[in-house]
BAPALO-441529 format. One line per 5 residues: their letters; for each residue x, y, z of N, C-alpha, C. Coordinates in steps of 0.2 Angstrom, whole numbers, padded with zeros to 4 digits. Example, Ala and Ser with C-alpha at 12.3 -4.5 7.8 and 13.67 -1.06 7.14 Angstrom:
// residues 2
as> 0066:-0028:0039:0062:-0022:0039:0066:-0016:0039 | 0064:-0011:0035:0068:-0005:0036:0064:0000:0039
This chain:
// residues 80
mkldr> 0006:-0009:-0002:-0002:0000:0000:0005:0007:0001 | 0002:0011:-0005:0005:0017:-0004:0004:0021:0004 | 0012:0025:0006:0008:0028:0012:0008:0034:0008 | 0009:0039:0008:0007:0045:0003:0002:0050:0006 | -0001:0047:0012:-0003:0053:0019:0004:0054:0023
itsnp> 0011:0049:0022:0014:0050:0028:0019:0057:0024 | 0022:0060:0025:0030:0065:0024:0033:0065:0031 | 0039:0065:0029:0045:0071:0032:0048:0076:0027 | 0050:0080:0032:0049:0088:0029:0056:0087:0033 | 0066:0087:0033:0070:0091:0041:0066:0095:0042
nrmng> 0067:0102:0040:0064:0106:0043:0055:0109:0048 | 0052:0105:0045:0049:0105:0050:0046:0096:0055 | 0043:0099:0060:0049:0093:0065:0049:0092:0066 | 0056:0091:0064:0062:0087:0068:0064:0082:0063 | 0058:0081:0056:0059:0078:0051:0056:0073:0054
qpcir> 0055:0074:0057:0047:0067:0060:0043:0063:0055 | 0042:0057:0054:0034:0055:0050:0029:0060:0052 | 0024:0062:0049:0021:0068:0050:0015:0066:0046 | 0008:0066:0045:0002:0067:0042:0004:0071:0036 | 0001:0070:0033:0002:0075:0022:0003:0084:0025
nlrlt> 0013:0084:0030:0016:0090:0030:0009:0091:0034 | 0006:0089:0038:0005:0096:0047:0009:0093:0050 | 0006:0098:0056:0011:0100:0062:0007:0090:0065 | 0010:0087:0063:0007:0084:0064:0007:0075:0065 | 0011:0072:0071:0014:0066:0070:0013:0062:0070
vrrvi> 0014:0056:0068:0013:0052:0068:0012:0048:0074 | 0017:0044:0079:0017:0047:0082:0011:0049:0090 | 0011:0054:0085:0006:0061:0090:0000:0058:0088 | -0003:0053:0081:-0009:0049:0081:-0009:0044:0084 | -0006:0040:0087:-0008:0035:0088:-0007:0036:0094
ellat> -0003:0040:0099:-0007:0042:0104:-0014:0045:0107 | -0017:0049:0101:-0021:0049:0101:-0026:0045:0104 | -0025:0040:0098:-0032:0036:0100:-0032:0031:0104 | -0024:0032:0110:-0027:0028:0114:-0031:0033:0120 | -0028:0037:0117:-0032:0044:0120:-0039:0045:0120
ypdre> -0043:0042:0115:-0049:0047:0111:-0051:0040:0110 | -0055:0036:0116:-0060:0030:0113:-0064:0033:0107 | -0068:0033:0107:-0071:0036:0102:-0069:0043:0098 | -0069:0040:0091:-0067:0043:0087:-0071:0051:0084 | -0075:0052:0088:-0082:0056:0086:-0079:0061:0088
elyqe> -0076:0061:0095:-0069:0066:0098:-0062:0066:0098 | -0063:0064:0094:-0056:0065:0092:-0056:0067:0087 | -0060:0067:0081:-0061:0072:0074:-0063:0079:0078 | -0070:0082:0081:-0069:0086:0083:-0061:0091:0086 | -0062:0086:0089:-0054:0089:0094:-0049:0093:0087
fpele> -0047:0087:0082:-0044:0088:0076:-0047:0087:0070 | -0053:0094:0068:-0052:0092:0062:-0049:0092:0057 | -0045:0092:0059:-0038:0089:0049:-0036:0083:0050 | -0038:0079:0054:-0038:0070:0054:-0042:0070:0049 | -0039:0065:0043:-0046:0058:0042:-0044:0053:0045
eediq> -0050:0052:0044:-0048:0042:0044:-0045:0040:0041 | -0042:0038:0032:-0037:0039:0027:-0031:0039:0033 | -0029:0046:0034:-0024:0049:0039:-0023:0041:0044 | -0029:0041:0046:-0028:0036:0054:-0025:0029:0052 | -0029:0027:0047:-0026:0021:0044:-0018:0019:0038
qalif> -0018:0027:0037:-0012:0025:0035:-0004:0027:0039 | -0008:0032:0047:-0001:0031:0052:-0004:0021:0058 | -0008:0020:0057:-0007:0014:0062:-0001:0007:0056 | 0000:0010:0049:0002:0004:0047:0010:0006:0043 | 0013:0013:0046:0017:0012:0044:0016:0012:0050
vssyl> 0016:0013:0057:0018:0006:0064:0018:0003:0063 | 0015:-0003:0062:0015:-0009:0062:0019:-0010:0057 | 0023:-0008:0053:0029:-0007:0050:0035:-0010:0052 | 0036:-0005:0058:0040:-0004:0060:0043:-0011:0068 | 0035:-0015:0067:0036:-0020:0073:0037:-0028:0072
ddriv> 0043:-0028:0072:0044:-0039:0071:0037:-0043:0073 | 0039:-0048:0072:0035:-0054:0074:0040:-0058:0074 | 0039:-0056:0084:0042:-0060:0084:0036:-0062:0090 | 0041:-0067:0099:0033:-0073:0101:0041:-0069:0107 | 0037:-0065:0112:0039:-0062:0120:0037:-0067:0124
eipng> 0041:-0069:0127:0042:-0073:0134:0037:-0067:0139 | 0030:-0070:0143:0029:-0066:0143:0036:-0067:0154 | 0032:-0066:0157:0040:-0068:0165:0031:-0074:0168 | 0035:-0078:0172:0031:-0078:0179:0027:-0076:0183 | 0023:-0076:0187:0020:-0071:0192:0013:-0065:0183
yeavt> 0015:-0066:0176:0008:-0062:0175:0001:-0063:0170 | -0003:-0062:0173:-0005:-0066:0170:-0008:-0062:0166 | -0012:-0067:0157:-0013:-0064:0151:-0021:-0063:0154 | -0024:-0055:0150:-0029:-0053:0153:-0036:-0054:0144 | -0037:-0059:0146:-0043:-0062:0139:-0052:-0059:0140
């Protein structure tokens, strides 16, 4: 998939990946998704943000995660 909404400009936000060259970093979008479980409230606070921006931010971030098995130490319970 082409991530045409993710931009990086060394003169904006220290070159961090941003959404459509706005002053809204991909990292901030992920943080906002955790903070605003209600997307309508998120869109009210950040009207410049679009659904496709969120989709591409999630794809971009997931591309940096490894597919690996992580051992959970004894004493921790898995929540199901």
